[in-house]
N, C-alpha and C positions, 0 to 999 in steps of 0.2 A: 525431353522433359526430365527434370531431376526426379529421383526417387525420394521416398520419405526420409531416409537417412541423410541423403545429401542436402535436403531442404532443412532438416531440423538440426543436424550436427555440424553444418558448416559455420564458419565465422560470420559474425555480423558486426556492424559498427553503429554506435550511437555517440555523437559528438566526436571527441578525439579518442574514444575508448573502444578497444577491440574486445568483443565477446567471443569466447571460444566455441559456443554453440548458441542455438536460439532458445534454450530452456533457462528460465529464471524462477527462483523461488518467490512466490507471492507473499506479501506481508500477512501474518497471522497473529492475532492476539493470543498470547500464551500465559499471561498473568503469573509469571514464575520468577520475576526478579525480586530483589530484596525489597523490604517495605520502604527503604529510603530511596528507591528508584535506581539503585545501582545494579546492573546486570551481574549475575553471579556465575559460579562454576557450572551450574545446571544450564543456564542460558548459553554459556560458552560451548558446552558439549553439544547442545541442541544445534546451534548454527554450524559448527564444525562438521557435522555429519553431511550437510548438504554440499559443502565445498568438496569434501572427500568424495562424495557421490557423483560429482561431475557437473553440477549446475554452473553455468557461466557467470551468474550473478545471483545474489541474494538481496532481496529488499526486506529490511527489518520490519518487525512489527511496529505499530505506531508508537512513537517516542514523544513524550510530552516535552514542550520547549520552555516552559516557565514555571515559577513557583506560585502562580496565581490560580487561574481557573482551568488551565488546559489539561490537567490530568484526568483521565476517564475511568481508570480501573485501579483498584488495589494491586500492588506488586506489578505495576506497569513500569518499564524502564523510562528514564529520562535523559535529556541532555540539557537540563536546566541549571546545572551546578558543575563546577570544576571537578568535584569528586565523581560525579556521574560520568563526565567525559573520560577521566582517567580510567574508570572501570571498563570502558569500551576498548581501550587501546589493545589489550592482549587478544581480545576476540577478533578485532579487525586484522591483527597480525597473523593469526591462525588462518583466517579466511584467504588472505594474500598468499600464504605459504603453500596453499593448495590451489593456487591459480584461479581463484574466483574473485570477482568484484563484489563490493559490499556497499549498498546504498541505504542511507538512513532515512526512513519515513518520519517526517515531523508532523504530528497530529495534535490538534486542539479539539477536545471533546465537545466543548460548548454545552448545549442543553442535554446532550446524551452522556454527561458524566455521571458515573454511578459509584465512584470511589476516589476521592481526592484527599490527600494527606494535608493539604494546605487550607482548604475551605470547604464548607458544606453548601455554599452558594453556587448556583449554576447561572450561566449567562448565554444570551443568544442575540441575533440581530434585532429581534422584537420579543414581546412577551410570547412565550411559547412552551408548550409541554409536549414532549414526544408522545406518539399516539399509542404506544404499548408499554408494558411493564419493563423493568430493568432486565438485562439479559442474564438469565440464570447460568448459562454456559460459562460466563465470565465472573460468576459469583454475585450477581445482582439479585435483589429481592424486593418485591413491591413496586409501587408506581414511581415515576419520576416527579420531582417537584417542578413547579412552574419556574422557568428561567426568566430572569429580568433582562431588559434590553440593554445593550452596550452603548455607552456614550462615544462620541468621536474621539475623545481623549483616550479612552480605554482601547479603542481600536488601534490607535497609534502605538499604545504600549504593547498590544498583541503583536503587531508588526515587529517591533523591537525584540520581543521575545524570540520570534522565529529567526531573525537575523542573527542574534547572539547564539542560538542553538545551532544554526548552520555553521557559524565560525567554529563552534566547539566540535561539531562533526568533522570539519576539515582538519582541525588539530588532532583529532583522534585517529585520522588516517582513512576515514571513509572516502570512497571514490565518487559518491554523489549524494544528492539530496532529492527526496520526493516529497512534495507538498500534498498532504492527504486532503483532497477536495472531494471525497466520495463518502458514501455509506452513511450519511446523515450526521457527520461530525461538523464542527463549526463552519469550515469553509464551505461545505455543502449546504449548511443551513442558510448561508448568505445567497447561494445560488438558487435555492428553491423558494418559489413563491408562497408556499404554505407556511414557511417559517420566517420569511422576510417580508414584513409589511412596512419597512422603513420608508420615510418620505424624503430622504436626503440623497446624497450622491451614491450611497450604497444600496438603494432600493429602487423598485420600479421596473425599468427595462432590464433585459438580460444583460446588456452591456454594464449597467449599474450594479447589478447583482454579482457580476463577475469582477467588479472593481478590486475587491480585497485580494483575491487571487492574483490579478494582474499586478497590483502594487507589490505584493510579496515576491512574485517572480523578479520584478525589477530590482527590488532592494536586496534580495538574496543573491541574485547574480552579481550585483555591484560588490557585495561583501566577500564572495568566495572566488570571484574571478571567472575567466572564460573557460578554463580547463576542466573544472569540476562539473560532473553531470548534474543537470537540474531537470526534474520532470514533475508531472502533476498526475494524480490519480483522480478519475472522474467516474461517477456512476449515476444511474437513475435510482436504484434500489437503496434503501436505508436499513441499518441494522435494526431499527424499530419499526420499519414499514417496508418489507421486502418487495411488495407489489407496486410500490410507487412509480409513476411515470411522469415525465416532464409535461406540464400542461400544454406547452406550445409544440410538443411532438418533434417531428423530424426537422421542421423549420427552426425551432429553437435550438436544436442540436447543431444545425448548420451554422447558425450565428455564433454559438458558443465556441465551436471548433475553429471557425474562421478567426475569431478573436485570439484564441490561444495560438494559432498559427502565426500571428503577428508578433508574439512575445519572444523572448530569448530563452525559452525552454528547449531542451534537447529531445524530449520524448513525451508522449501521452500514454498513460496506463489506464486501461478500461477495466472496470470491475462489473461483472455481470453473473447471474446465475447460470446462464448458458449462452456463450458467445456465438453460437451457431445458429440462433433463431432470430428472425427479424425483431428489431428493438422497439418498434412503434405500431405493431400490428401485422397481420398476415402478408400485406403487400408492400411493407416497408423495407428499407435496407437494414443490413446488420449494422450494429453500433460502430464496429471497427471500419466498416466501409464508409460511413459518414464521416468519421473522425479522419480517416486517411485522405478522403477526397477534399475535405475543407480545410484541414490544417496543414497537409503535406509533411507532417512531422512523422518520425519513426513511431509506430504503434506497438504497444505491448497489449496483447489480448489475454483476458483471464476469465474463465468460466466454463467448466465441464469440457476441457480440451485435453483430457488425459489419453484419448485415443490418438496415436501418432498419425494415422491416415487423415483424420479430421483436422488435426493441427497443421499438418503439412499442406492440406488443401488451401487453408486460409492464407498461408504464406505464398503458395504457388500462384494464387490469383491476385496477389499483391494487396490483400485487405488487412494484413497486419505484418509485422516484421519479426516479433518475438512472442513466445508463449510463456505465460506465467502459470505455474501450478501450485495449488494450495493443498487441498486434501490428498491429492495423489503423492505430493512430496512428503506428506506425513506418512503415508502408507509405505512408500518406498523412497527414502531420502537419497538413494543412489539411482533414481529413475534414469537419468541420462546415460550412465555407465551401463546399466542393464540393457537399455535400449541398443546401445552401441555394440554390446557384446552378444546380443541375441538371447539374453536371458529372459525368463518369463516375466511378464508385467502383471502385478497383482491388481485385482479389481478395487476400484476406488471405495466400494461399500465397506471395505475393511477398516475404513477410518473410524467407524463406530466403536472399535476395540480400542482405539487410541483416545478419542474424545469421549470418555466414559465415566461412570461413577467411581472408578477406581482411584481417581484423584479429586480433590476439592480445591477450587472448583474443577468442573469437568475439563475445561480447557488447559489446565495446568499441565506442565511437562511431567511425565512419569519416568521412573527409573527403568521400567520395562521398555519404554519407548527408546530410551537412550542406549539400551543393550542390543538393539536390532543390528543384525550384520549389515555391513555396508561394502558393496563392491567398489574398490578404489579404482581411480583412473591409473592405467598402467604407466603413463608418463610420469606420474607423481611418485609411484612406488619404486621405479627403477633407480 
């Protein structure tokens, strides 16, 4: 039986890309780019720390793909324009210099948009209002407006926006694309019965509600070719409804992951509050177990897996292949190197000192955060 370090620090493969260990930085909204959607020096320094700290790959925060309805937050980065693409290039280069992979997460906010430089209107599969107020952590105040339903023609335009953004990501040098189908944003709004009451090919059965994601997988894959990584993020919980569960439970999940398994994606990334607990009730399987069984794709598990023993167990029993860390990566951006070198691992509760009222909004990157010491990988510093 392999020990924790052997399980978590050995190489892994997704598609034709080799990951130097099993630790990946999870996507986290940091609302710190320029107002024009161009990532700036603060964002550059933020991502650089994770690469220097030994993570095998970094999944970017949600990046908006078009100049219509996709932007979700003020100071969110984009890949909607040539200028935004050019601003990503030096960041990608820095990540690669430190032997890490960089994956661009493309996100359309849909009804959950709370800060769009291009429009005040929000859109969704059907008439829909998110069930809670805007997220204060990301600078939101008050209630969401009612989103209007998208036409078929507008859905086609959204697909084109994703494809064009994927091409820009490829030109910027990113190693992969992740389609954000989780946490209550537009692709997840299509997946969820509560927000999708359409009567056409995009609504009704789980297969129909999955159609937009499947179409995007096909079209993005065709645009970027076979060698670029392509994945999708899936969750039950929403940013505006953390306790949400799929109405069809485990059976619906099996259908969903079976369908994704038939597509040309390279991996599935699961977003949960706690990946170690049953996803559909006390006697049900873990979400990663369902996804692995029915899709047969590599699985990235995310959710309260900062304890190496618990993370290694999931890999050992083949219920996931990689571990994505969010809050723990903020607390210790050099977590893999510290774990490798036997250095103390800080409690994840320290994240409250990073996501605090010292910045406005609280999720914004602070100068104090960027000044944290990072233990570098010895192979890089030699």
